[in-house]
C-alpha positions as CSV (number, residue, x, y, z in Angstrom):
1,M,-45.4,-13.2,23.3
2,F,-42.0,-12.5,24.9
3,W,-41.3,-9.5,22.8
4,E,-44.8,-8.1,23.3
5,K,-44.2,-8.2,27.1
6,I,-40.9,-6.4,26.7
7,F,-42.5,-3.8,24.5
8,L,-45.6,-3.4,26.7
9,Q,-43.5,-3.0,29.9
10,G,-41.5,-0.2,28.2
11,I,-38.2,-2.0,28.5
12,I,-35.8,-0.9,25.7
13,L,-33.0,-3.2,24.8
14,K,-30.1,-1.1,23.5
15,Q,-27.2,-2.5,21.5
16,P,-24.0,-0.6,21.0
17,R,-24.0,1.1,17.6
18,I,-21.9,3.4,15.4
19,V,-23.1,7.0,15.1
20,T,-21.8,9.5,12.6
21,V,-21.9,13.2,13.4
22,C,-20.5,16.3,11.7
23,G,-19.5,19.6,13.3
24,A,-17.4,22.7,12.8
25,L,-14.8,24.4,14.9
26,V,-15.9,28.0,14.1
27,I,-13.1,30.5,14.8
28,N,-13.1,34.2,14.8
29,N,-9.7,35.7,15.8
30,N,-8.8,33.8,18.9
31,Q,-12.5,33.0,19.8
32,V,-14.2,29.7,19.3
33,L,-18.0,29.3,19.0
34,I,-19.2,26.9,21.7
35,I,-22.6,25.6,23.0
36,Q,-23.8,24.2,26.2
37,E,-26.0,21.1,25.8
38,A,-29.6,21.1,27.1
39,N,-30.4,17.4,26.6
40,K,-30.5,15.1,29.6
41,K,-27.5,13.0,28.7
42,A,-25.2,16.0,28.5
43,F,-27.0,18.7,30.4
44,G,-24.8,21.8,30.8
45,K,-21.7,20.3,29.1
46,F,-19.7,22.3,26.6
47,N,-19.4,21.3,23.0
48,I,-18.8,22.7,19.6
49,P,-21.8,22.8,17.2
50,G,-22.6,19.6,15.4
51,G,-25.0,16.8,15.0
52,H,-26.3,13.8,13.1
53,V,-25.9,13.5,9.3
54,D,-29.2,13.4,7.5
55,L,-30.0,10.9,4.8
56,D,-28.5,12.0,1.5
57,E,-26.7,15.0,3.1
58,D,-23.1,15.9,2.3
59,L,-20.8,16.0,5.3
60,K,-20.0,19.7,4.8
61,E,-23.7,20.5,4.4
62,T,-24.3,18.8,7.8
63,A,-21.7,20.9,9.5
64,I,-23.1,24.1,8.0
65,R,-26.7,23.1,8.9
66,E,-25.9,22.1,12.4
67,V,-23.9,25.2,13.2
68,K,-26.8,27.4,11.9
69,E,-29.5,25.3,13.8
70,E,-27.6,25.4,17.1
71,T,-26.2,28.9,17.1
72,G,-27.9,30.9,14.3
73,I,-24.5,31.6,12.8
74,P,-24.1,30.9,9.0
75,I,-20.7,29.6,8.2
76,I,-18.4,28.9,5.2
77,V,-16.6,25.6,5.6
78,E,-12.9,26.4,4.9
79,D,-10.9,23.3,5.9
80,F,-11.2,19.7,7.0
81,L,-9.8,19.2,10.5
82,G,-10.2,15.5,11.1
83,V,-12.1,12.5,12.2
84,Y,-12.4,11.9,16.0
85,T,-14.0,9.1,17.9
86,H,-15.2,8.5,21.4
87,Q,-17.4,6.1,23.2
88,A,-20.8,7.3,24.5
89,Q,-22.3,6.3,27.8
90,D,-24.4,3.7,26.1
91,K,-21.2,2.1,24.7
92,S,-22.0,3.4,21.1
93,T,-19.0,4.6,19.1
94,I,-19.3,8.2,18.0
95,I,-17.5,9.1,14.8
96,K,-17.1,12.9,14.6
97,I,-16.1,14.5,11.3
98,I,-14.9,18.0,12.1
99,F,-14.5,21.0,9.7
100,V,-13.1,24.5,10.3
101,G,-15.7,27.1,9.7
102,K,-15.6,30.8,9.1
103,P,-18.5,32.8,10.5
104,C,-20.5,34.9,8.0
105,D,-22.3,36.7,10.9
106,F,-21.6,37.0,14.6
107,E,-25.1,37.4,16.1
108,I,-25.9,34.3,18.1
109,N,-29.5,33.1,18.1
110,F,-30.0,29.6,19.5
111,P,-33.0,27.4,20.2
112,K,-33.5,27.6,23.9
113,D,-35.3,24.3,24.1
114,E,-32.3,22.4,22.7
115,I,-29.3,24.6,23.7
116,L,-28.7,26.1,27.1
117,N,-26.2,28.7,25.8
118,A,-24.1,29.5,22.7
119,T,-21.3,32.0,23.0
120,W,-17.9,33.0,21.7
121,M,-15.1,31.9,24.1
122,N,-11.4,32.6,24.0
123,I,-9.6,29.4,22.9
124,D,-7.2,29.5,26.0
125,D,-10.2,29.7,28.3
126,F,-11.9,26.8,26.5
127,L,-8.8,24.7,27.1
128,K,-9.0,25.4,30.8
129,I,-12.5,23.9,31.2
130,E,-12.5,20.9,33.4
131,A,-12.7,17.6,31.5
132,D,-15.9,16.5,33.2
133,K,-17.7,19.7,31.9
134,L,-17.1,18.7,28.3
135,R,-19.4,16.7,26.1
136,S,-16.4,14.6,25.1
137,Q,-12.7,14.5,25.8
138,D,-11.8,14.7,22.1
139,L,-12.7,18.4,22.2
140,F,-9.2,19.1,23.5
141,S,-7.7,17.2,20.6
142,I,-9.8,19.1,18.1
143,I,-8.7,22.5,19.5
144,T,-5.1,21.3,19.7
145,D,-5.1,20.1,16.1
146,Y,-6.4,23.4,15.0
147,R,-3.8,25.3,16.9
148,N,-1.1,23.1,15.5
149,K,-2.4,23.8,12.0
150,N,-3.3,20.2,11.3
151,Q,-6.2,21.1,9.0
152,C,-6.4,19.6,5.6
153,N,-7.7,20.7,2.2
154,L,-11.5,20.2,1.7
155,S,-10.8,18.2,-1.4
156,L,-10.1,15.2,0.9
157,V,-13.8,15.1,1.7
158,K,-15.9,13.9,-1.2
159,D,-19.5,14.9,-1.6
160,I,-22.3,12.3,-2.2
161,V,-22.4,11.0,-5.7
162,R,-26.0,11.2,-6.7
163,V,-27.3,8.8,-9.4
């Protein structure tokens, strides 16, 4: 009866959780592909393309799919950049697996109901964005790691072994 009341009243009990997402830092010359979020929790905040890993999806496949879905740009994953973590507002831990991607096309076409804007931005200009306008503070680390050539060979990331 207690749980029925909670459900019927629309009260949602949230517990902190761990969320895994993949994305790609897509670079063309000194330009980075960025998006502005349209969802309520991060409305207008800048981010790099990325999102949740689907069941039975390789990590590289997730990055490729998410960049295409959010920007319309097909990419080739070239390197593994790193694993970054931050805590979301709901206290969940977000684990971000980030790759470096090379664009196969440059024409941006984004879903306007999910993304406010997608654009190419000079890396130096991106680093000047105020911290409160970013989806997460680890974006500065991601860009800095790329600039410092901290990428790793893709062989470090293993694909799903299917049985």
